VMD Tcl script that draws the C-alpha trace (Angstrom):
set ca {
  {-23.38 12.20 12.59}
  {-19.67 12.60 13.33}
  {-17.11 13.55 10.70}
  {-14.54 11.23 12.29}
  {-13.54 8.14 10.34}
  {-11.95 5.17 12.06}
  {-9.16 4.13 9.76}
  {-5.97 2.10 9.78}
  {-3.44 3.59 7.44}
  {-0.30 1.99 5.98}
  {2.37 3.30 3.71}
  {4.78 1.13 1.67}
  {7.73 2.88 0.01}
  {9.68 0.93 -2.67}
  {12.99 1.85 -4.40}
  {13.45 -0.02 -7.64}
  {16.43 -1.53 -9.18}
  {14.22 -2.57 -12.09}
  {11.61 0.12 -12.31}
  {9.52 -1.39 -15.12}
  {9.23 -4.75 -13.32}
  {8.36 -3.03 -10.03}
  {5.67 -0.86 -11.66}
  {4.02 -3.98 -13.08}
  {4.17 -5.76 -9.74}
  {2.78 -2.84 -7.75}
  {0.08 -2.04 -10.32}
  {-1.29 -5.58 -10.01}
  {-1.03 -5.52 -6.30}
  {-2.98 -2.27 -5.94}
  {-5.81 -3.60 -8.13}
  {-6.10 -6.82 -6.11}
  {-5.79 -5.00 -2.80}
  {-8.71 -2.62 -3.62}
  {-10.94 -5.70 -3.93}
  {-10.09 -7.04 -0.41}
  {-12.65 -6.98 2.40}
  {-12.14 -3.91 4.54}
  {-10.07 -1.95 2.11}
  {-11.26 1.70 2.01}
  {-8.75 2.82 -0.57}
  {-5.30 2.32 -2.00}
  {-3.33 5.05 -3.74}
  {-0.21 4.39 -5.83}
  {2.18 7.27 -6.42}
  {5.60 7.70 -8.06}
  {8.17 10.15 -6.89}
  {9.04 13.06 -9.18}
  {12.24 13.95 -7.15}
  {13.46 10.32 -6.66}
  {13.23 8.28 -9.93}
  {12.30 4.72 -9.17}
  {10.67 5.44 -5.86}
  {7.07 4.44 -5.40}
  {4.62 4.89 -2.60}
  {1.49 2.77 -1.80}
  {-0.93 4.37 0.69}
  {-3.58 2.04 2.06}
  {-6.59 2.85 4.13}
  {-8.32 -0.05 6.00}
  {-11.58 -0.13 7.99}
  {-9.83 -1.69 11.05}
  {-6.50 -2.99 12.29}
  {-7.94 -6.58 11.85}
  {-8.60 -5.94 8.16}
  {-5.13 -4.51 7.65}
  {-3.47 -7.48 9.48}
  {-5.54 -10.02 7.54}
  {-4.32 -8.35 4.25}
  {-0.76 -8.46 5.44}
  {-1.06 -12.19 5.94}
  {-2.93 -12.73 2.69}
  {-1.80 -14.40 -0.49}
  {-2.04 -11.08 -2.33}
  {0.57 -9.49 -0.06}
  {2.80 -12.60 0.01}
  {2.70 -12.84 -3.81}
  {3.67 -9.13 -4.16}
  {6.52 -9.45 -1.69}
  {7.83 -12.63 -3.44}
  {7.62 -10.94 -6.87}
  {9.68 -7.93 -5.59}
  {12.64 -10.14 -4.98}
  {15.37 -8.97 -7.23}
  {13.70 -5.76 -8.42}
  {14.24 -3.58 -5.29}
  {17.46 -1.65 -4.45}
  {16.68 -2.01 -0.75}
  {14.07 -3.36 1.58}
  {10.80 -1.48 1.44}
  {9.84 0.92 4.11}
  {6.51 -0.05 5.69}
  {4.91 2.19 8.23}
  {1.58 2.05 10.17}
  {-0.12 5.42 10.74}
  {-2.82 6.79 13.07}
  {-5.32 8.73 11.07}
  {-5.03 11.89 13.08}
  {-7.03 13.94 10.58}
  {-8.92 11.86 8.04}
  {-12.49 11.97 6.75}
  {-14.51 10.69 3.76}
  {-15.16 13.07 0.94}
  {-18.52 11.45 0.20}
}
mol new
graphics top color blue
foreach p $ca { graphics top sphere $p radius 0.5 }
foreach p [lrange $ca 0 end-1] q [lrange $ca 1 end] { graphics top cylinder $p $q radius 0.2 }
display resetview
């Protein structure tokens, strides 16, 4: 059995103008995203060096699962809720999982 894992990874970086509101929005988003078909994992981190900056790291089984999620109501609802609570547009990046494997 190969140790390689086929993953599609996405990062979303948010800078808050209203940190409490953004934390509530992203917390709900992460919980709902973890329940979506093809979601391998979602991590939610907050910067120690940049107060109000938050990072969401997503791992998807395939590019199709990731794209379906980005077109989903969960994603659209999160994006709509973020209006007025961000200091700038989020930075969204798609990553190649150069070195990734399951711990299980």
